[in-house]
C-alpha positions in Angstrom: -67.3 11.5 -83.3 -66.8 7.8 -82.2 -67.2 6.6 -85.8 -64.8 9.1 -87.3 -62.3 7.6 -89.7 -58.8 9.0 -90.1 -56.7 8.7 -93.3 -53.4 6.9 -92.6 -50.2 6.2 -94.5 -47.6 3.9 -93.0 -44.5 2.8 -94.8 -44.3 -0.9 -94.1 -41.2 -2.7 -95.4 -40.5 0.4 -97.5 -44.0 0.4 -99.2 -46.7 2.9 -98.6 -49.8 1.3 -97.0 -52.8 3.5 -96.8 -56.1 3.1 -95.1 -58.9 4.7 -93.0 -58.9 3.8 -89.4 -60.8 4.6 -86.2 -58.7 6.3 -83.5 -58.6 3.1 -81.3 -57.4 0.7 -84.1 -54.0 -0.8 -83.2 -51.1 -1.0 -85.5 -51.3 -4.8 -85.2 -54.8 -4.9 -86.5 -54.0 -2.4 -89.2 -51.0 -4.5 -90.4 -52.9 -7.8 -90.3 -55.9 -6.3 -92.2 -53.4 -5.3 -94.9 -52.1 -8.9 -95.1 -49.0 -8.5 -92.9 -49.9 -11.7 -91.1 -46.3 -12.4 -90.2 -47.0 -10.0 -87.3 -48.4 -12.3 -84.8 -51.4 -11.6 -82.5 -50.6 -13.3 -79.2 -51.7 -11.8 -76.0 -53.1 -8.5 -77.5 -52.1 -6.5 -74.4 -48.3 -6.0 -74.6 -47.2 -9.0 -72.5 -45.8 -11.5 -75.0 -43.8 -9.6 -77.7 -45.1 -11.8 -80.6 -46.4 -8.6 -82.4 -43.0 -6.8 -82.2 -42.1 -4.7 -85.3 -39.4 -2.1 -85.8 -40.8 1.4 -86.0 -38.3 4.2 -86.8 -35.4 2.0 -85.7 -36.8 0.8 -82.4 -38.7 -2.3 -81.3 -42.4 -1.6 -80.8 -45.3 -3.7 -79.6 -47.8 -3.3 -82.4 -50.7 -4.4 -80.2 -50.0 -1.5 -77.8 -49.4 1.1 -80.5 -52.3 2.8 -82.2 -52.2 2.8 -86.0 -52.4 6.6 -85.9 -49.2 6.7 -83.9 -47.5 5.1 -87.0 -48.8 7.8 -89.4 -46.0 8.6 -91.8 -43.5 6.4 -90.0 -41.4 3.5 -91.2 -42.4 0.1 -89.9 -40.6 -3.1 -90.6 -41.9 -6.7 -90.1 -39.9 -9.9 -90.1 -40.5 -10.2 -93.9 -38.0 -7.3 -94.3 -35.1 -9.3 -92.9 -34.3 -11.8 -95.6 -35.7 -14.1 -98.3 -35.9 -17.9 -98.8 -32.8 -17.6 -101.0 -30.8 -15.4 -98.7 -31.6 -15.5 -95.0 -30.6 -12.6 -92.7 -27.8 -13.5 -90.3 -30.3 -13.5 -87.4 -32.5 -16.0 -89.2 -29.5 -18.2 -90.1 -28.4 -18.1 -86.4 -31.8 -19.0 -85.1 -31.8 -22.1 -87.4 -28.2 -23.0 -86.6 -28.8 -22.8 -82.8 -32.2 -24.4 -83.0 -33.8 -21.4 -81.4 -37.1 -22.1 -83.2 -39.5 -24.7 -82.3 -43.2 -23.9 -82.9 -42.1 -20.6 -84.5 -45.0 -18.4 -83.2 -42.8 -16.2 -81.1 -39.9 -16.1 -83.7 -41.0 -13.0 -85.7 -41.2 -11.0 -82.5 -37.8 -12.2 -81.2 -36.2 -11.6 -84.6 -37.4 -8.0 -84.8 -36.5 -7.3 -81.2 -33.0 -8.7 -81.9 -32.7 -6.8 -85.1 -33.5 -3.5 -83.3 -31.0 -4.4 -80.6 -28.2 -5.2 -83.1 -28.9 -2.1 -85.2 -28.5 0.1 -82.1 -25.9 -2.0 -80.2 -23.9 -4.2 -82.7 -22.0 -6.2 -80.1 -24.2 -6.5 -77.0 -23.3 -8.6 -74.0 -25.3 -11.6 -73.1 -26.9 -9.6 -70.3 -27.8 -6.8 -72.8 -29.4 -9.5 -75.1 -31.3 -10.9 -72.2 -32.5 -7.5 -71.2 -33.6 -6.6 -74.8 -35.6 -9.8 -75.2 -37.2 -9.7 -71.7 -40.5 -8.6 -73.2 -40.7 -11.6 -75.6 -42.1 -14.8 -74.3 -41.3 -18.3 -75.6 -43.1 -21.4 -74.4 -41.1 -24.0 -76.4 -37.3 -23.3 -76.5 -36.4 -21.6 -73.4 -34.1 -18.7 -73.8 -30.5 -20.0 -73.9 -30.6 -21.0 -77.6 -32.2 -17.6 -78.5 -29.5 -15.7 -76.6 -26.8 -17.9 -78.2 -28.3 -17.2 -81.7 -28.4 -13.5 -81.2 -24.9 -13.4 -79.9 -23.7 -15.5 -82.9 -25.6 -13.3 -85.3 -23.9 -10.2 -83.9 -20.5 -11.8 -84.5 -21.5 -12.8 -88.0 -22.8 -9.3 -88.8 -19.6 -7.7 -87.3 -17.4 -10.0 -89.4 -19.3 -9.2 -92.7 -19.0 -5.4 -91.9 -15.2 -5.8 -91.3 -14.8 -7.5 -94.7 -16.7 -4.8 -96.5 
């Protein structure tokens, strides 16, 4: 039984991704094996947040989620946010506020922030700090990241008012 493979379909960035996995395979490893290398492998035990994706609208640590838990679910990576031609407001704000240095933690922070703003469009600074408390950054500190998320929330709110 330990070598049993399970059929799996996960909808990653709105595209069906299929594979066969063992029960213990993490969503992180499944995604990276299917060329979603923008999902970073940091600590591999749920401490750093670099592997954060959005699953069914909520931030999820892909290293602590089995691939089978994602069966049939919608998973979004940082590549779902914007493009080189048109950045997402969160990406724009991270650049504007210099909230990126080495960039390794950025995908996890961006996805955590996206999940936060999708569920709480105008969070307080304390709510932002609480939401990103599971994401670690060794380069920038956190003030610029909090500033960027706060700024993105305002930009998104402004765009939605104009629509």
